Structures are given as C-alpha cells and as structure tokens.
LUMMARTI-753606 format. One record per residue (C-alpha): residue number from 1; residue in three letters; x, y negated, z negated. Coordinates in Angstrom, 2 decimals, padded with zeros to 5 digits. Example, Ala and Ser with C-alpha at 12.3 -4.5 7.8 and 13.67 -1.06 7.14 Angstrom:
2
> 1/ALA/012.30/004.50/-007.80 $
> 2/SER/013.67/001.06/-007.14 $
***
This chain:
471
> 1/UNK/023.06/-018.53/-027.65 $
> 2/UNK/026.40/-018.01/-025.85 $
> 3/UNK/028.57/-020.69/-025.39 $
> 4/UNK/031.82/-021.42/-023.75 $
> 5/UNK/033.58/-024.19/-024.76 $
> 6/UNK/030.48/-025.61/-026.22 $
> 7/UNK/028.76/-025.77/-023.15 $
> 8/UNK/025.05/-023.31/-023.59 $
> 9/UNK/025.91/-020.32/-020.86 $
> 10/UNK/022.66/-020.50/-018.44 $
> 11/UNK/022.21/-016.28/-018.11 $
> 12/UNK/021.51/-013.53/-020.61 $
> 13/UNK/024.47/-011.46/-021.58 $
> 14/UNK/024.45/-007.79/-022.53 $
> 15/UNK/028.63/-008.37/-024.19 $
> 16/UNK/030.38/-010.99/-025.82 $
> 17/UNK/031.92/-013.82/-023.22 $
> 18/UNK/035.36/-013.13/-021.78 $
> 19/UNK/037.59/-014.87/-019.23 $
> 20/UNK/037.53/-013.71/-015.97 $
> 21/UNK/040.56/-014.10/-014.68 $
> 22/UNK/043.64/-012.90/-016.52 $
> 23/UNK/047.74/-014.10/-014.80 $
> 24/UNK/050.22/-012.34/-016.21 $
> 25/UNK/054.02/-012.62/-014.25 $
> 26/UNK/055.95/-009.58/-013.59 $
> 27/UNK/059.01/-008.63/-014.84 $
> 28/UNK/061.37/-009.38/-012.87 $
> 29/UNK/060.10/-013.28/-012.95 $
> 30/UNK/062.16/-015.76/-013.76 $
> 31/UNK/060.85/-017.54/-017.62 $
> 32/UNK/061.04/-020.74/-015.97 $
> 33/UNK/059.04/-020.48/-013.20 $
> 34/UNK/056.53/-018.62/-015.18 $
> 35/UNK/056.12/-021.75/-017.26 $
> 36/UNK/055.93/-023.87/-014.41 $
> 37/UNK/052.81/-021.90/-012.85 $
> 38/UNK/050.74/-021.71/-016.34 $
> 39/UNK/051.66/-025.22/-016.76 $
> 40/UNK/050.02/-026.15/-013.26 $
> 41/UNK/046.91/-023.70/-013.80 $
> 42/UNK/046.69/-025.38/-017.35 $
> 43/UNK/046.81/-028.76/-016.13 $
> 44/UNK/044.58/-027.52/-012.91 $
> 45/UNK/040.64/-029.17/-014.48 $
> 46/UNK/042.30/-032.51/-015.63 $
> 47/UNK/043.58/-033.26/-012.30 $
> 48/UNK/040.24/-031.53/-010.25 $
> 49/UNK/038.49/-033.87/-012.13 $
> 50/UNK/040.37/-036.86/-011.10 $
> 51/UNK/040.09/-034.91/-007.78 $
> 52/UNK/036.09/-035.12/-008.05 $
> 53/UNK/035.89/-038.51/-008.91 $
> 54/UNK/038.22/-039.40/-005.33 $
> 55/UNK/035.42/-036.78/-004.19 $
> 56/UNK/032.84/-039.40/-004.32 $
> 57/UNK/033.79/-042.20/-003.68 $
> 58/UNK/034.88/-041.25/000.03 $
> 59/UNK/031.66/-040.37/000.26 $
> 60/UNK/029.50/-043.40/-001.48 $
> 61/UNK/032.01/-046.28/000.08 $
> 62/UNK/033.64/-044.93/003.05 $
> 63/UNK/032.15/-044.41/006.72 $
> 64/UNK/034.52/-041.46/008.20 $
> 65/UNK/037.92/-042.02/008.50 $
> 66/UNK/038.23/-045.85/006.75 $
> 67/UNK/041.85/-046.01/006.23 $
> 68/UNK/041.54/-049.59/004.30 $
> 69/UNK/038.32/-048.14/002.54 $
> 70/UNK/039.89/-044.44/001.28 $
> 71/UNK/043.11/-046.69/-000.12 $
> 72/UNK/040.70/-049.49/-002.18 $
> 73/UNK/038.90/-046.16/-003.66 $
> 74/UNK/042.91/-044.39/-004.72 $
> 75/UNK/043.50/-047.39/-006.21 $
> 76/UNK/039.86/-048.45/-008.16 $
> 77/UNK/040.12/-044.61/-009.29 $
> 78/UNK/043.36/-044.36/-010.57 $
> 79/UNK/043.10/-048.02/-012.01 $
> 80/UNK/039.67/-046.70/-014.81 $
> 81/UNK/041.76/-044.07/-016.24 $
> 82/UNK/042.82/-045.61/-019.54 $
> 83/UNK/044.49/-042.95/-019.47 $
> 84/UNK/046.15/-040.42/-017.21 $
> 85/UNK/046.26/-036.57/-018.12 $
> 86/UNK/049.33/-035.18/-016.97 $
> 87/UNK/051.52/-038.19/-016.18 $
> 88/UNK/052.28/-037.14/-013.14 $
> 89/UNK/048.91/-036.87/-011.24 $
> 90/UNK/048.82/-038.85/-007.64 $
> 91/UNK/045.89/-038.73/-005.10 $
> 92/UNK/046.82/-035.65/-003.04 $
> 93/UNK/048.04/-033.69/-006.51 $
> 94/UNK/044.03/-034.13/-007.80 $
> 95/UNK/042.24/-033.59/-004.43 $
> 96/UNK/044.42/-030.27/-003.75 $
> 97/UNK/043.03/-029.21/-007.61 $
> 98/UNK/039.62/-029.57/-007.01 $
> 99/UNK/039.54/-028.35/-003.82 $
> 100/UNK/041.12/-025.17/-005.44 $
> 101/UNK/038.77/-025.26/-008.40 $
> 102/UNK/035.54/-025.22/-005.44 $
> 103/UNK/037.14/-022.98/-003.48 $
> 104/UNK/037.99/-020.37/-006.70 $
> 105/UNK/034.69/-021.35/-008.18 $
> 106/UNK/036.15/-021.81/-011.47 $
> 107/UNK/036.33/-024.38/-014.50 $
> 108/UNK/039.59/-024.16/-015.03 $
> 109/UNK/042.29/-022.18/-017.22 $
> 110/UNK/043.60/-021.55/-020.48 $
> 111/UNK/046.20/-019.74/-022.79 $
> 112/UNK/045.35/-015.68/-023.32 $
> 113/UNK/043.39/-014.69/-025.96 $
> 114/UNK/043.00/-011.04/-027.48 $
> 115/UNK/041.59/-008.63/-024.63 $
> 116/UNK/041.26/-006.20/-027.44 $
> 117/UNK/037.80/-005.76/-027.42 $
> 118/UNK/037.54/-006.43/-023.54 $
> 119/UNK/039.09/-003.12/-023.67 $
> 120/UNK/037.38/-001.56/-025.83 $
> 121/UNK/033.95/-002.54/-023.87 $
> 122/UNK/035.28/-001.65/-020.56 $
> 123/UNK/036.45/002.53/-022.03 $
> 124/UNK/033.14/002.66/-023.38 $
> 125/UNK/031.32/001.95/-020.22 $
> 126/UNK/033.15/003.32/-017.96 $
> 127/UNK/035.49/000.51/-016.35 $
> 128/UNK/038.62/002.37/-017.54 $
> 129/UNK/039.42/005.83/-018.46 $
> 130/UNK/042.48/007.81/-019.27 $
> 131/UNK/043.87/009.47/-016.34 $
> 132/UNK/045.06/013.63/-017.25 $
> 133/UNK/047.49/013.45/-014.69 $
> 134/UNK/050.11/009.88/-016.18 $
> 135/UNK/048.56/009.92/-019.10 $
> 136/UNK/047.59/006.22/-018.52 $
> 137/UNK/044.69/003.92/-018.52 $
> 138/UNK/043.46/003.03/-014.77 $
> 139/UNK/040.83/000.68/-013.95 $
> 140/UNK/037.46/002.46/-012.19 $
> 141/UNK/036.57/000.45/-008.47 $
> 142/UNK/032.98/000.52/-008.02 $
> 143/UNK/031.88/000.23/-004.35 $
> 144/UNK/029.22/-001.51/-005.98 $
> 145/UNK/027.98/-003.86/-008.57 $
> 146/UNK/024.93/-001.38/-009.23 $
> 147/UNK/027.25/001.83/-009.24 $
> 148/UNK/029.93/-000.56/-012.16 $
> 149/UNK/026.78/-000.77/-014.17 $
> 150/UNK/026.25/001.36/-017.37 $
> 151/UNK/023.27/001.10/-019.31 $
> 152/UNK/023.76/001.30/-023.15 $
> 153/UNK/021.96/004.41/-025.13 $
> 154/UNK/018.06/004.74/-025.18 $
> 155/UNK/018.56/002.71/-022.11 $
> 156/UNK/018.61/003.74/-017.95 $
> 157/UNK/019.02/001.88/-014.85 $
> 158/UNK/015.87/000.97/-012.79 $
> 159/UNK/016.51/001.79/-009.26 $
> 160/UNK/018.41/-000.22/-006.90 $
> 161/UNK/016.05/-002.44/-005.12 $
> 162/UNK/014.65/-003.16/-008.64 $
> 163/UNK/018.43/-003.92/-009.90 $
> 164/UNK/019.42/-006.09/-006.79 $
> 165/UNK/016.11/-008.64/-006.79 $
> 166/UNK/015.96/-008.80/-010.31 $
> 167/UNK/016.95/-012.19/-010.91 $
> 168/UNK/014.80/-013.22/-007.93 $
> 169/UNK/011.90/-011.52/-009.09 $
> 170/UNK/012.26/-013.02/-012.17 $
> 171/UNK/012.65/-016.81/-010.51 $
> 172/UNK/016.15/-017.44/-012.43 $
> 173/UNK/019.11/-018.46/-009.19 $
> 174/UNK/022.46/-017.34/-009.61 $
> 175/UNK/024.01/-019.60/-008.01 $
> 176/UNK/025.86/-019.11/-005.59 $
> 177/UNK/027.08/-015.75/-007.85 $
> 178/UNK/026.77/-012.08/-008.05 $
> 179/UNK/024.02/-011.20/-011.28 $
> 180/UNK/021.17/-008.91/-012.65 $
> 181/UNK/018.57/-009.36/-014.44 $
> 182/UNK/017.64/-006.94/-016.85 $
> 183/UNK/019.06/-003.98/-015.18 $
> 184/UNK/018.33/-001.64/-018.03 $
> 185/UNK/015.73/-000.32/-020.07 $
> 186/UNK/014.26/001.18/-022.88 $
> 187/UNK/014.15/004.43/-022.08 $
> 188/UNK/011.32/007.45/-023.30 $
> 189/UNK/012.21/011.39/-024.35 $
> 190/UNK/010.59/012.12/-020.46 $
> 191/UNK/009.63/008.84/-017.97 $
> 192/UNK/007.05/009.79/-015.37 $
> 193/UNK/006.17/008.51/-011.89 $
> 194/UNK/003.51/008.39/-009.61 $
> 195/UNK/004.79/008.35/-005.73 $
> 196/UNK/002.71/006.46/-003.32 $
> 197/UNK/001.90/009.38/-000.56 $
> 198/UNK/-001.29/009.99/-001.38 $
> 199/UNK/-002.17/007.76/-004.56 $
> 200/UNK/-004.05/004.80/-004.31 $
> 201/UNK/-002.91/002.98/-007.20 $
> 202/UNK/000.51/000.76/-007.63 $
> 203/UNK/002.01/001.82/-010.60 $
> 204/UNK/005.83/001.00/-010.54 $
> 205/UNK/006.57/000.67/-013.97 $
> 206/UNK/007.20/004.68/-016.48 $
> 207/UNK/003.35/006.05/-017.29 $
> 208/UNK/002.42/004.61/-020.45 $
> 209/UNK/000.92/006.50/-023.56 $
> 210/UNK/-002.96/006.96/-021.95 $
> 211/UNK/-002.80/004.40/-019.19 $
> 212/UNK/-004.10/005.70/-015.70 $
> 213/UNK/-001.01/006.71/-014.40 $
> 214/UNK/-002.73/007.49/-010.99 $
> 215/UNK/-005.83/007.68/-009.40 $
> 216/UNK/-006.54/010.23/-005.94 $
> 217/UNK/-009.10/011.27/-004.59 $
> 218/UNK/-010.81/014.30/-003.93 $
> 219/UNK/-009.13/017.14/-002.60 $
> 220/UNK/-006.17/014.76/-001.65 $
> 221/UNK/-002.63/015.74/-003.55 $
> 222/UNK/-000.45/013.18/-005.11 $
> 223/UNK/002.87/013.69/-006.13 $
> 224/UNK/005.03/012.89/-009.61 $
> 225/UNK/008.01/012.70/-010.71 $
> 226/UNK/008.90/012.83/-013.73 $
> 227/UNK/012.82/011.99/-015.52 $
> 228/UNK/014.67/013.58/-018.36 $
> 229/UNK/016.29/010.72/-020.33 $
> 230/UNK/017.69/013.06/-022.92 $
> 231/UNK/020.02/015.77/-020.02 $
> 232/UNK/018.41/018.57/-021.87 $
> 233/UNK/019.59/021.56/-019.71 $
> 234/UNK/017.53/024.31/-021.08 $
> 235/UNK/014.52/022.80/-021.07 $
> 236/UNK/011.03/024.55/-020.50 $
> 237/UNK/008.42/021.77/-019.26 $
> 238/UNK/004.72/022.51/-018.66 $
> 239/UNK/002.14/020.57/-017.12 $
> 240/UNK/-001.84/020.59/-018.02 $
> 241/UNK/-004.00/018.95/-015.89 $
> 242/UNK/-007.25/018.81/-018.02 $
> 243/UNK/-010.63/018.20/-016.46 $
> 244/UNK/-014.73/018.02/-017.49 $
> 245/UNK/-015.62/021.72/-016.68 $
> 246/UNK/-011.84/023.38/-016.85 $
> 247/UNK/-008.61/023.25/-017.81 $
> 248/UNK/-005.46/023.83/-015.38 $
> 249/UNK/-001.87/024.62/-015.37 $
> 250/UNK/000.39/023.07/-013.11 $
> 251/UNK/003.47/024.19/-011.16 $
> 252/UNK/006.63/021.91/-011.59 $
> 253/UNK/009.66/021.50/-009.80 $
> 254/UNK/013.26/021.05/-010.87 $
> 255/UNK/014.69/017.96/-008.03 $
> 256/UNK/017.92/018.67/-009.93 $
> 257/UNK/019.46/015.59/-011.96 $
> 258/UNK/016.93/016.23/-014.66 $
> 259/UNK/014.55/014.93/-012.44 $
> 260/UNK/011.82/017.40/-011.79 $
> 261/UNK/008.25/016.74/-010.19 $
> 262/UNK/004.37/018.43/-010.01 $
> 263/UNK/001.35/018.33/-007.79 $
> 264/UNK/-002.45/016.62/-008.60 $
> 265/UNK/-005.37/017.76/-006.86 $
> 266/UNK/-008.45/017.34/-008.38 $
> 267/UNK/-012.50/017.71/-007.06 $
> 268/UNK/-013.75/016.55/-009.72 $
> 269/UNK/-015.01/013.15/-009.88 $
> 270/UNK/-014.07/010.64/-013.06 $
> 271/UNK/-010.96/010.62/-015.41 $
> 272/UNK/-008.46/014.24/-015.84 $
> 273/UNK/-006.26/014.44/-018.56 $
> 274/UNK/-002.03/014.96/-017.99 $
> 275/UNK/-000.51/016.72/-020.56 $
> 276/UNK/003.15/017.20/-020.14 $
> 277/UNK/005.01/019.30/-022.50 $
> 278/UNK/008.63/020.13/-023.46 $
> 279/UNK/009.27/022.90/-025.03 $
> 280/UNK/005.31/023.50/-026.15 $
> 281/UNK/005.41/019.89/-027.38 $
> 282/UNK/003.95/016.82/-026.19 $
> 283/UNK/006.38/013.79/-024.40 $
> 284/UNK/006.17/010.57/-026.54 $
> 285/UNK/003.85/008.94/-024.05 $
> 286/UNK/001.46/012.30/-023.38 $
> 287/UNK/-001.43/012.64/-022.66 $
> 288/UNK/-002.12/010.09/-019.11 $
> 289/UNK/-005.46/009.71/-017.56 $
> 290/UNK/-006.08/010.14/-013.58 $
> 291/UNK/-008.79/009.18/-011.94 $
> 292/UNK/-010.13/010.97/-008.94 $
> 293/UNK/-012.59/008.60/-006.93 $
> 294/UNK/-015.06/009.85/-003.60 $
> 295/UNK/-013.06/010.81/-000.37 $
> 296/UNK/-013.52/008.18/001.83 $
> 297/UNK/-014.47/010.42/004.44 $
> 298/UNK/-016.37/007.81/007.34 $
> 299/UNK/-011.90/006.48/007.55 $
> 300/UNK/-010.90/009.98/007.42 $
> 301/UNK/-013.66/010.73/010.19 $
> 302/UNK/-014.28/007.88/011.73 $
> 303/UNK/-018.05/008.01/011.15 $
> 304/UNK/-019.84/005.47/008.82 $
> 305/UNK/-022.29/007.88/008.36 $
> 306/UNK/-020.47/010.81/006.52 $
> 307/UNK/-019.76/010.17/002.27 $
> 308/UNK/-018.16/012.90/000.22 $
> 309/UNK/-020.19/015.14/-001.90 $
> 310/UNK/-019.61/016.55/-006.17 $
> 311/UNK/-017.59/018.45/-004.61 $
> 312/UNK/-015.16/016.60/-001.99 $
> 313/UNK/-016.60/018.23/001.75 $
> 314/UNK/-017.69/015.75/003.57 $
> 315/UNK/-021.41/015.64/005.20 $
> 316/UNK/-024.02/013.13/006.29 $
> 317/UNK/-025.98/010.62/003.63 $
> 318/UNK/-029.53/010.87/003.43 $
> 319/UNK/-031.46/009.83/005.87 $
> 320/UNK/-028.95/010.98/009.05 $
> 321/UNK/-028.12/014.34/010.04 $
> 322/UNK/-025.42/016.53/011.57 $
> 323/UNK/-025.67/016.96/015.15 $
> 324/UNK/-021.61/017.00/016.07 $
> 325/UNK/-021.51/014.21/014.50 $
> 326/UNK/-024.15/012.32/011.71 $
> 327/UNK/-026.64/010.60/013.77 $
> 328/UNK/-029.09/008.95/011.69 $
> 329/UNK/-032.85/009.45/011.89 $
> 330/UNK/-033.92/006.18/013.52 $
> 331/UNK/-031.61/007.07/016.35 $
> 332/UNK/-032.62/011.01/016.53 $
> 333/UNK/-036.65/011.39/015.80 $
> 334/UNK/-036.29/008.33/019.56 $
> 335/UNK/-033.61/010.70/021.39 $
> 336/UNK/-035.52/014.07/020.60 $
> 337/UNK/-039.87/012.97/020.68 $
> 338/UNK/-038.65/011.28/024.56 $
> 339/UNK/-038.11/013.63/026.41 $
> 340/UNK/-040.25/016.22/023.92 $
> 341/UNK/-042.94/013.80/025.55 $
> 342/UNK/-042.28/014.21/029.01 $
> 343/UNK/-042.08/018.26/028.79 $
> 344/UNK/-045.39/017.79/027.41 $
> 345/UNK/-046.80/015.71/030.05 $
> 346/UNK/-045.43/017.89/033.19 $
> 347/UNK/-046.87/020.87/031.26 $
> 348/UNK/-050.26/019.32/030.42 $
> 349/UNK/-050.32/018.17/034.50 $
> 350/UNK/-049.22/021.84/035.17 $
> 351/UNK/-052.00/023.66/032.78 $
> 352/UNK/-054.60/021.07/034.89 $
> 353/UNK/-054.23/022.51/037.66 $
> 354/UNK/-053.87/025.92/036.89 $
> 355/UNK/-057.37/025.91/035.62 $
> 356/UNK/-058.50/023.43/038.27 $
> 357/UNK/-056.72/026.90/040.44 $
> 358/UNK/-058.75/028.74/038.89 $
> 359/UNK/-062.25/026.99/038.74 $
> 360/UNK/-061.94/027.13/042.34 $
> 361/UNK/-061.14/030.80/043.00 $
> 362/UNK/-064.86/031.27/042.39 $
> 363/UNK/-066.06/029.72/044.54 $
> 364/UNK/-063.46/029.22/047.30 $
> 365/UNK/-064.54/032.03/050.19 $
> 366/UNK/-061.31/034.07/052.32 $
> 367/UNK/-062.61/033.82/055.96 $
> 368/UNK/-060.92/036.78/057.05 $
> 369/UNK/-062.89/039.40/054.27 $
> 370/UNK/-066.29/038.14/055.42 $
> 371/UNK/-067.78/041.04/057.41 $
> 372/UNK/-070.50/040.21/060.14 $
> 373/UNK/-072.50/042.94/062.41 $
> 374/UNK/-072.36/043.30/066.27 $
> 375/UNK/-074.12/041.27/067.07 $
> 376/UNK/-074.29/038.99/064.31 $
> 377/UNK/-077.97/039.05/062.55 $
> 378/UNK/-079.22/035.55/062.79 $
> 379/UNK/-081.56/034.96/059.52 $
> 380/UNK/-081.49/030.93/059.91 $
> 381/UNK/-080.85/027.91/062.34 $
> 382/UNK/-080.85/024.76/062.16 $
> 383/UNK/-080.15/021.60/064.17 $
> 384/UNK/-077.02/022.07/064.09 $
> 385/UNK/-076.19/025.41/063.37 $
> 386/UNK/-077.43/028.47/062.70 $
> 387/UNK/-077.65/030.86/059.66 $
> 388/UNK/-075.82/033.88/059.72 $
> 389/UNK/-076.36/037.19/057.50 $
> 390/UNK/-073.59/038.97/056.42 $
> 391/UNK/-071.22/040.95/053.62 $
> 392/UNK/-068.01/039.22/051.61 $
> 393/UNK/-066.07/041.60/049.01 $
> 394/UNK/-069.98/043.99/049.21 $
> 395/UNK/-071.65/040.77/048.76 $
> 396/UNK/-074.84/040.44/051.04 $
> 397/UNK/-074.87/036.74/051.53 $
> 398/UNK/-075.72/033.71/054.40 $
> 399/UNK/-073.08/031.70/056.21 $
> 400/UNK/-074.13/028.44/058.29 $
> 401/UNK/-072.36/027.86/060.94 $
> 402/UNK/-072.66/023.83/062.95 $
> 403/UNK/-072.36/025.07/066.07 $
> 404/UNK/-069.60/022.28/068.16 $
> 405/UNK/-071.06/019.95/071.00 $
> 406/UNK/-069.96/020.63/073.96 $
> 407/UNK/-067.60/017.64/075.61 $
> 408/UNK/-068.62/015.78/078.66 $
> 409/UNK/-066.43/017.84/081.09 $
> 410/UNK/-068.80/020.93/079.78 $
> 411/UNK/-065.99/022.46/078.17 $
> 412/UNK/-066.41/023.43/074.83 $
> 413/UNK/-064.12/020.93/072.22 $
> 414/UNK/-063.02/024.29/070.01 $
> 415/UNK/-061.50/023.65/067.16 $
> 416/UNK/-060.09/026.08/064.71 $
> 417/UNK/-061.83/024.47/062.53 $
> 418/UNK/-066.25/024.41/061.77 $
> 419/UNK/-066.92/022.93/059.58 $
> 420/UNK/-068.72/023.86/056.07 $
> 421/UNK/-072.42/025.31/054.61 $
> 422/UNK/-074.27/027.08/051.57 $
> 423/UNK/-073.19/030.83/050.46 $
> 424/UNK/-076.31/032.17/049.23 $
> 425/UNK/-076.70/036.47/047.39 $
> 426/UNK/-079.60/038.00/049.49 $
> 427/UNK/-081.24/040.53/047.01 $
> 428/UNK/-084.18/040.96/049.37 $
> 429/UNK/-084.03/040.04/052.99 $
> 430/UNK/-087.98/039.65/053.56 $
> 431/UNK/-089.46/038.23/050.34 $
> 432/UNK/-086.66/036.21/048.42 $
> 433/UNK/-083.06/034.25/048.58 $
> 434/UNK/-081.55/033.71/045.88 $
> 435/UNK/-078.51/031.39/046.25 $
> 436/UNK/-076.21/029.22/044.91 $
> 437/UNK/-074.35/026.62/046.02 $
> 438/UNK/-070.71/026.75/047.00 $
> 439/UNK/-068.85/024.87/049.40 $
> 440/UNK/-067.04/026.72/051.62 $
> 441/UNK/-064.58/025.95/055.01 $
> 442/UNK/-064.64/028.98/057.50 $
> 443/UNK/-062.61/030.05/060.64 $
> 444/UNK/-064.74/031.71/063.81 $
> 445/UNK/-063.29/033.17/066.66 $
> 446/UNK/-064.20/031.83/070.35 $
> 447/UNK/-066.64/035.31/071.24 $
> 448/UNK/-068.58/034.78/068.21 $
> 449/UNK/-069.00/031.65/068.34 $
> 450/UNK/-070.60/032.27/072.42 $
> 451/UNK/-072.60/034.58/070.84 $
> 452/UNK/-074.03/032.52/068.38 $
> 453/UNK/-075.05/029.62/071.58 $
> 454/UNK/-076.92/031.95/073.25 $
> 455/UNK/-079.03/033.11/070.68 $
> 456/UNK/-079.59/029.75/070.23 $
> 457/UNK/-079.98/028.71/073.38 $
> 458/UNK/-082.84/031.55/073.88 $
> 459/UNK/-084.86/031.05/070.52 $
> 460/UNK/-085.61/027.68/071.45 $
> 461/UNK/-087.15/025.08/070.01 $
> 462/UNK/-090.50/026.32/070.23 $
> 463/UNK/-089.77/029.31/068.20 $
> 464/UNK/-090.83/029.91/064.32 $
> 465/UNK/-088.62/029.58/061.51 $
> 466/UNK/-087.59/031.97/059.25 $
> 467/UNK/-090.10/033.18/055.90 $
> 468/UNK/-087.95/031.89/053.44 $
> 469/UNK/-086.49/028.76/054.37 $
> 470/UNK/-082.87/027.89/052.97 $
> 471/UNK/-082.19/024.59/051.21 $
***
C-alpha cells in the first residue's frame, strides 16, 4: 500500500518510504547561491519531462544528425506545451535535465520533510550510533548490502546467497536497482539445519516439528547444526536419537556464535526420532524425524550383487557367493564344474590304465626269471618250434619257442624277439599237464638257440610225439 505522490511503490518494504538523498548547504555557502541551487533541483523534474519528449522525437523522426529534422522537433515540442514551466526552460536545459535524471536514477527533488522518524529508525537498526569519544552520532558504513540488513526482533537473517538472490528466486525484477526480498525469516527459539555431507535429502530451510529433517544411509554419518536464536549463554543442550530398539544420547559440540553441531549415524532401517532439549525442556519444533535407508553397497564397492543386511553390512545377495567379490551361481557352477570334470576324466583314464597294468601283471612273464636245464629238456615239438621244460618263480612251466628260419645266405636271422607261446603249469610231467594259456613275449640267447636247433635236427620228423599233446 506504499505510494510516492500517488504512484504505487512496486516493492514490499518493512519501513515507511523516505527520500533517498538529502542535499544541505554548508554554513559558508551564501544564501543566494543556496536558493539558486534549490530552485534548479526543484525545477529539474519538469524540465526533464520536456527533455524526454524532445529525445523521443529525435529518435522517432530524425535519422542520425539531420539538423533540419532536429530543429523541427525543437519547435514542435516547445509549441505543444500549453504552459512552459518553469518559464525559462530552453531546449538545451531540458535535454540536460533529462540526462541528469537518467544518470542519477531519480525522479526529482522536493522540499525536505522531517527526518526524525528516519533517524529513529536508523538508530534502532544500527545504521547510526553514538560515538563514546565525541559524544556525537555517526553513520555506520556497511561493506555490503548484506551487512547492512538488520532483522526485527523474532526474526533472523538468511544466509548471504539466499539474501542476494532472493528477488531472482521469486521472479521479481529490481529494474536496475539493488534490492532484497525477504532477507529475514521468523525464527524459532532454536533452528535446526541438516548439512549436506552424508545426507540424501535436500533440506534448505530450518526443520519444523515432526518433519523428516534428513535421510541417511545405514552407518553413514550425517551432520546437523542448530542455532540458538535467543542467544542464551549458559544453556545446556541435549540431543536424543530414539530408535525402535534403543535410545542414544548424541554429543553436542559448540561452534561459537550460539551455533551447535551434532552427528547422527544408525544402522536400524526406518524412521528414528530426534529430540532436542534446552535445559531439560524440548525446543518448540522438537521432536523431528530422521529416515534411515539401506546402504548402497553396489555403488560404494562397484559390485551390483552386493546388498546391505539389517545391520548395514555389505553381503552378497541371494543366488550368489562371495569369492573375492560376489559371483552369481549361474556363473560360479560352470566355472567350478568345468575343471572338476576335466580332473575326473583324467582320474578315470589313470584308474583304467592302473587296472590294465594290474591285470597284465598276472600273465606277463619276465624272461630273466625263466630257469632252464643245461641242456634244456624238450617235452614237445611242432612245425615251427619246440616246447621246453622250465621253472618260473618256483613253478614248473612249459615254454614254447619259435625257431626263426635261416636266411638264403645260410646265416641265421637272429632277432632278440623270438616269438610268443603258451605258459603251462605242470603238476605231473608223465601223466598230465594242466595249463593256462597266457600270451608271453620272451628272449633267448644265441647258444641256447643253437642247442635247440641241433636237438630238433637229431629227432627228425620220424620221432614219436609226446604222450601228452600240447594245444
């Protein structure tokens, strides 16, 4: 509802409107000079109005420095004024007044009103104060607009960023002026703010009663600050964190300037209650709430299979196993079974080879362990060889030997590997021979071979066969 000479003021204001600049003459300035300066300042608004119309005509009708056009505008604008006030206004004076008004960013000047109310307001807000040395009041110059703001009782000043950007944040134009919008907020006795480190919520304003004042992950430490707006010096603050299972007293640290800090951390999921007490009495906006959510283990350890348990410990989720990091069963079993199957196959082959060697050891004959008489006893013969009597590991056996044919040159083709035969076990040499067939491979030295050939030649084809035929 504020107005300036009947024109609504476009901004909100916590105080009445006062003239911005007050011009006063010093005692040594002559009175006639002071009166002339006062007259010029009072006439400036009217002269600037004529100058504004002249400038508008130049812009709309004249191109650049068209002298003829400019003269036409001067005559037209000056003749249009039914009454030129003040009467001594000229084109050059009107243009100068308009330029001064624009550069000075003011409308005009008027006679001075009483500044007593303004002085009282400035004293109350700290703009002027009594100098103890001189006994005079002096202005307190602030380094910036933020420092110049003094909030009324029951309100507190917002931070620098919110104050300087307050008008932009609410979409108000300052029209080239420096302005502030709602720099002060109504204060509680104590204002509680969450600091962003560790907190997931975006809370800028003070926390109200039963608000969710912050959101934390399990075991993550969140920092909260609170300000005692009543500026009490000897107050004892206490903060309680009340959870479903227990209650915890939090340490409170004084940061100075009536500002305090406490840390919150919990593993218990859900809503926890914060109570703040000043001298054993809860502050006006207490209690508040803090929400605890699951720890984001996948983000922290860069492992999408990690999840937090009820106590905030990172574990592998269901369907996975921890092997220097979480691994899904669908990946683990193929990785494990492939080498295991290869090992089992190799073991199978090794076992089969072992069993084969073990079975072979039953019938495989070691030639060096065959004992023959000297000369060897022949117990049978065939077309391709002789059957000799021998002893093998204490057992009487029959050994069939194949005699290699002689070469065309008359020389024996002597080969260390002479053939294969049957191994017979003899219990009664004259009546019966009980044998078991076994494939064998043996060796015979040259002297024994010659003896066998000689015996075969002496016997000839007419000699009778042994009583017991060998298969």
